[in-house]
C-alpha positions as CSV (number, residue, x, y, z in Angstrom):
1,M,80.5,94.8,73.6
2,E,77.8,92.4,72.0
3,T,75.8,95.3,71.3
4,I,78.4,97.2,69.5
5,R,79.4,94.1,67.7
6,Q,75.7,93.6,66.5
7,A,75.4,97.2,65.6
8,I,78.3,97.1,63.2
9,E,77.0,93.8,61.7
10,N,73.6,95.3,61.4
11,C,74.4,99.0,60.3
12,G,75.1,98.1,56.6
13,K,78.5,99.5,56.2
14,S,81.5,97.6,55.6
15,R,84.3,97.7,58.4
16,Y,86.3,99.6,55.8
17,R,83.7,102.1,55.5
18,I,83.5,102.6,59.2
19,Y,87.2,102.7,59.5
20,K,87.3,105.5,56.8
21,D,84.7,107.5,58.7
22,T,85.9,107.1,62.2
23,G,89.6,106.3,62.0
24,I,89.4,103.2,64.1
25,D,91.8,100.7,62.8
26,Q,90.1,97.9,60.8
27,A,92.1,95.2,62.9
28,V,90.3,96.8,65.9
29,L,87.0,96.4,64.2
30,C,87.7,92.7,63.1
31,K,88.6,92.0,66.7
32,I,85.3,93.2,68.2
33,A,83.5,91.4,65.2
34,A,85.3,88.4,66.6
35,G,84.0,88.7,70.0
36,G,86.8,90.9,71.5
37,T,87.0,94.0,73.3
38,C,88.4,97.5,72.9
39,S,89.4,100.6,74.5
40,M,86.4,102.7,76.3
41,E,87.5,105.6,74.0
42,T,87.0,103.4,70.8
43,A,83.8,102.0,72.2
44,D,82.6,105.7,72.9
45,E,83.5,106.7,69.3
46,L,81.9,103.9,67.9
47,C,78.6,104.4,70.0
48,K,78.5,107.8,68.9
49,Y,78.9,106.5,65.1
50,L,76.3,103.8,65.2
51,G,73.9,106.0,67.2
52,L,74.4,104.0,70.7
53,K,74.6,105.3,74.3
54,L,77.3,104.0,76.7
55,K,75.5,103.7,80.4
56,P,77.0,102.3,83.4
57,C,75.9,98.5,84.1
58,G,76.1,99.0,87.9
59,K,78.7,100.0,90.4
60,K,81.2,97.6,92.0
61,E,81.4,97.7,96.0
62,R,84.5,98.9,97.2
63,Q,86.3,96.8,100.1
């Protein structure tokens, strides 16, 4: 989420512009900017929009 937050901050577009381009609610974008989280679907959409790629960070062991 930190990478997405930084990409939003550094992309040169306002949250309103991102909302208009993606349809992602401005409240969600504000939550991310404040260090919060979002759904995987939203994260995926933002990654596509910002030119980022999601990748797994590791597998949890099953008990």
